[in-house]
N, C-alpha and C positions, 0 to 999 in steps of 0.2 A: 501493501500501499504507499501511495508518497508519502511523504512525512510532513509534508505541509498540508494534506486531507482534512476535513470537519466533518465529514461523511457521518452521517447521525447524529453531530453529536448539539446541544441546545446552545444557543449565546445570547448574552442581553447585550445592548448596548447603549446607553444611557448616552443623552442628543445625539443620536443618531440620524436627524434629519436632514444637514447638513454637513458640509466642509468633513475633516477630518471622519468625524464619526458615518458621516455617509458613505463616505472611503471603503472603511475598515468593514462596514456592515454588508457594502457588496462584495466586496473581496472576500469574506467568507461566506458569506452565501453560496459565492460561484464556487467555493473552495467543499460544495456541500453540507453547509452549517443550515441549520435551522435556524433562524436572525429575529431575535425582538428587539425593533427600536424605539427607543423611549423620544418625549420632547414636545415643545409647550402650542406648536404652531400646528395644528390638523392637515391645510394645506400641503407644509412642507413634510411634513409626516409621510401621507399619500400620496406624496411627489417620488420620497426617497424608496418606501416600501414598493411601488409600481414598478422599479428597477428588475428588479427578481421574482418570483414565485416566492424565494424563501426567506424570502424578509417578508414580515408583519408587524404590527406597529401598537403603541399604547400613547396616549396621550394623556401625557402625565409633565408635573412636574418635579425633579430629584429634590428639590428643598421642603417639597408639602411632603413629612411623615406620612399622611393618607394617602397619599398617589403612590409613595413608595412601597408602601405595603398593597396597594392593590396590584401594582405591577408587578410584583413578586408570587401573589395568590392569582396573576392570571399566568403565568410561567407555570408556577406547582400544575393548575387547573388544564391549562392546555398540552400541556407536556409533560408533566411528573419529574422533570429531572431539571439541572442546570449544571454543562461542563464547562462554560467560558461566561466569565462578568468582565465584559470592557465599563469599565466609567470616567466615561469620553466627558459628561458633560460638565458647561462651565461654561463661567460670566468672566467678560475682560473689560475691564471700563478703566481708562487713563486719568490720573486725578494727582494733581501737588496734597503732599501732605496736608497743605492748610483748607485745603477742597474737600479732605475727606472725611466727612460729615459720618456719622452715625447710622446713615441711612447704608451708606456705599460700606463699610465695612460690613454690615450686616448680610447686607443683599452678595455680596463676595464669598463670604463666609458660610452664608448656607448654603449657597450653591454648589461651592468648589468644595467645601471640606464636611458642612455637614450634611449634605445630599449623597456624598458617599460612602462618608461614615452608614448612614442610615441604610446604603440601599447592599451595601454589604453586611453588617449585622444580618437583615434579612436574608438574606441571599447564603448566611452560611450552613444552615443544614444542608441543603441539596448541593452545594457548591461540597461539600463533607464527606455527603455520600458517593458524589462521583469523584472525588479526589482528584479536580478542579482545577482552575487557572482562573485569577484574579492578574488584568492588565490595567493600569491606573495612568492616569495621561497626565502629567506633570504640565513644566514646562524648562527651558533653562531660563530665565532668568529666577526661579530659585534658587541656581550657585550662582547668579552675573544678572542682579537684579538695576535694571534700568533707574533712571530716577522719573518720575512721577507714578512711576508702577510699585509703588512702596506694597500697598495691601495686596493687588495681585500677587504681585512676590512672594510676601508671606504667605499666602494661602496656596500658593503651588509648594514654596516646600514644608508645609503640615503634610501638603500630599505623599511629600519625598518621605519623610518622616514616618509616615501612618503606614508608605509600601515596607519600610526598613520590620517596623516592629511587628506587623501582621507576618511576613516574610519566617521570622522567627516564632510569633505564634503559632500558626495554621502547619508548621512543619511539619511536626508528629502525624497530621492530619491528613499529609498525602498532598494540601493544596499549595501550589506555589501560587507567590503575587512580585511583582515587579513593576517597572513603570518605565515609560516612555517620557522623555522631555522633551518634544520638539522646540524647535528654532522657528523664525518666522513664515511660513506657511502661508498662503494661498486660499484664505477661507471668507468665508464674510464676516469673520468676527471682526477686522477689518472695515468698517465702516465710518465713513466720516458721522453719518450721523447718529448711529450707534455710541460714538467713542465721545460724542460732545465738542467734535472738532471740524474746522474748517475741511474743504478741501486740502489747500493750502498746507493748511499744520499737516491734515494726512500725509501729502505726498514728501513735507522734508523730515518726519518720522522716520515714515519707509525708505525715503535715502539716509538718515543717519542710520537707519538700522544695516542697510543694507553694503553701505560702508565699512561692514564689522564682520562681515562675513567672507569668509576665505574664496568662497565659491562666487559670489557674489550675483548672486539671486534665490529670492526666496525658494521656498522646499513646495513640493506637490502635493494634498491631500493624499495621493496613493500612496506615497515614499513613506507616510507616516505608517499608513494600512498595514504596506509592508512586514515593518519590524514587530507591531501586534501582533502579525498573525505569527512570523515566528516566535514571538514570546505565551504567546498563548498554545501554540503547537501541542502537540502528546510530544512530539518529537524531545524538546528542549527539556526533559525531565529533570536536569540537575543546575535546572538554571531557576533561582529564585533569591530574591534579598536585592535585585538586580537594576539598574538605571542605565537605560538605552538613550543616550541626545542623538537626534533625526535634527541638526543644525547647517550642516554646511562645513561645517569647522571652524562656526564662533563657538563653541564649546572650547574648544582647544585651548 
C-alpha cells in the first residue's frame, strides 16, 4: 500500500473551507480519506466540500464549545471513529500592542488556542481508539514574531507548547502529535479589509515579509498540505512532538 494512502481513514480538518485547510482536505480526500471539514461560512464550506465526494462539512465555530461538541458528535455518529485531527482553524489579525484590546486578545486566543484545546479534548477518545494522529497548524511567527503581530504570535507559540506537551502525554496511547509552522502563504487570510489595513499597507507588509524569505516568494496552500499529510500518515509512526517549518527558509 502507498505509504501516503489514507484509504479507510476518517479525518477532521477544522477551518477547512479555504486556504491551507481546504488544500489539506482535498489532498487527503484524493488520497482516499473520508474528510470532514468545519468552518463558519456555509457557502465556502459547501464549495470546498464539492471539490471531492470524500469531503463532508459541518458548519461550526471552533471557539464555541457547543459547536466543537456537535462536530465530534457528528463524526462519531457518521463514522464511529477518527484517525486524524488537523487543528487548522485560526484567525490572523494585525495590531500594535497599543491597539490590542481585550476583544482582540480574546478573539485570537478563543479561536487559535481555546478552540484547538476543546476540539482535541473531545476528539481524544476516538483518537485513542484509532491510535491516531494530531497535526496542529502553528506559524513561523511563534519562533520569530513580527512587529504588530504580538498577540497572534503568542497564540501560535501556545500551539507549539501544546503540541510538545501532548506528544509526551499521549505517546503511551499511541497518539502522535506534531506541528506545522507555515510561513507567508497565499491564502484569504491576507485580506486588507479583514486585517484592517489599506491595500497600500497590505502591499508594504507583504513586500517587507517577502524580503526576508530566501526563496523570494509566498508559498502555496498545497505546499503546506503536503507536509500535513506526511505528518498525518501512518508511515511516520516514529515522528511525534516535531515542528516542521514550511516557510521557504524564513525560519532558518
